[in-house]
C-alpha positions as CSV (number, residue, x, y, z in Angstrom):
1,M,28.3,65.4,141.8
2,S,30.9,67.3,143.6
3,M,31.0,70.7,143.4
4,T,34.1,73.0,144.7
5,M,33.4,76.2,145.5
6,K,35.8,79.3,146.5
7,Y,35.3,82.7,148.1
8,V,36.5,85.6,146.7
9,P,36.2,88.6,148.5
10,N,35.6,91.6,146.9
11,I,38.3,94.2,148.3
12,V,36.8,97.4,146.6
13,G,32.9,96.9,147.3
14,I,34.4,95.5,151.6
15,E,36.0,99.2,151.4
16,A,33.2,101.0,149.9
17,A,30.8,99.0,152.1
18,T,32.8,100.2,155.4
19,K,33.1,103.8,154.3
20,S,29.2,104.2,153.7
21,P,27.1,106.6,155.6
22,E,24.3,104.2,156.8
23,L,27.8,101.9,158.1
24,I,28.9,104.6,160.4
25,A,25.6,105.7,161.0
26,V,24.7,102.1,162.5
27,L,28.2,102.4,164.3
28,N,27.7,105.4,165.7
29,F,23.9,104.7,166.8
30,V,25.4,101.9,168.9
31,G,28.2,103.9,170.4
32,D,25.7,106.6,171.8
33,Q,23.7,103.5,173.6
34,I,27.0,102.7,175.2
35,Y,27.7,106.5,176.1
36,E,24.2,106.9,177.5
37,A,24.2,103.5,179.5
38,A,27.5,104.8,180.5
39,L,26.6,108.4,181.5
40,A,23.4,106.7,183.7
41,D,25.7,103.6,185.3
42,A,28.7,105.5,186.4
43,P,30.0,105.6,190.1
44,V,29.3,109.6,191.1
45,D,31.1,110.9,193.9
46,T,32.4,114.0,192.9
47,G,31.0,113.6,189.2
48,A,34.3,114.1,187.5
49,Y,34.4,110.8,186.5
50,R,31.0,110.8,184.8
51,D,31.8,114.0,183.7
52,S,35.0,112.6,181.6
53,L,33.2,110.4,180.0
54,F,33.2,111.4,175.7
55,M,31.6,109.2,172.9
56,D,33.7,109.7,169.8
57,G,32.0,109.1,166.6
58,G,33.2,107.9,162.8
59,L,33.9,104.6,161.4
60,E,35.1,103.3,164.6
61,P,33.3,105.1,167.6
62,T,34.9,104.9,170.8
63,V,33.7,105.8,174.3
64,G,35.8,106.3,177.0
65,S,37.1,108.8,179.9
66,D,40.2,110.5,179.8
67,I,40.7,111.1,183.7
68,R,43.5,109.6,185.2
69,Y,41.8,107.3,187.7
70,A,39.5,105.7,185.0
71,G,41.1,102.3,184.9
72,Y,41.0,101.9,188.6
73,L,37.1,102.3,188.7
74,E,36.8,100.3,185.5
75,F,38.8,97.2,187.0
76,G,39.4,97.9,190.4
77,T,41.9,97.8,193.1
78,S,42.8,96.3,196.0
79,D,40.9,99.0,197.9
80,T,38.6,100.3,195.1
81,P,35.7,97.8,193.8
82,V,35.4,96.6,190.5
83,F,32.6,99.2,188.9
84,A,33.2,97.7,185.1
85,T,30.8,101.0,183.9
86,L,32.0,100.7,179.9
87,R,31.8,96.8,180.2
88,R,28.4,97.2,181.6
89,A,27.3,99.6,179.3
90,S,28.5,97.9,176.2
91,E,26.4,94.8,177.6
92,A,23.3,96.8,177.9
93,A,23.6,97.8,174.3
94,R,24.0,94.0,173.4
95,V,27.4,94.7,171.6
């Protein structure tokens, strides 16, 4: 006897789940972990980079920096080592 099963997504249920306060709380908890790990691991010369780190919460939490040279610190240049602060912070949070 063979049986064929078909998955039919419940779009209304998926949308409701993504807007649930519980899911948003979990996402923000992980975002906070990444943010705290980035603060602890950020290279400090003047402190400007560390002080520029931010976490915007919500359904899509964002951890980043708006300082103009953040990308150079994250990915390195020919004369700047790779610090990868945000990558390492996200790995530390096991995301």
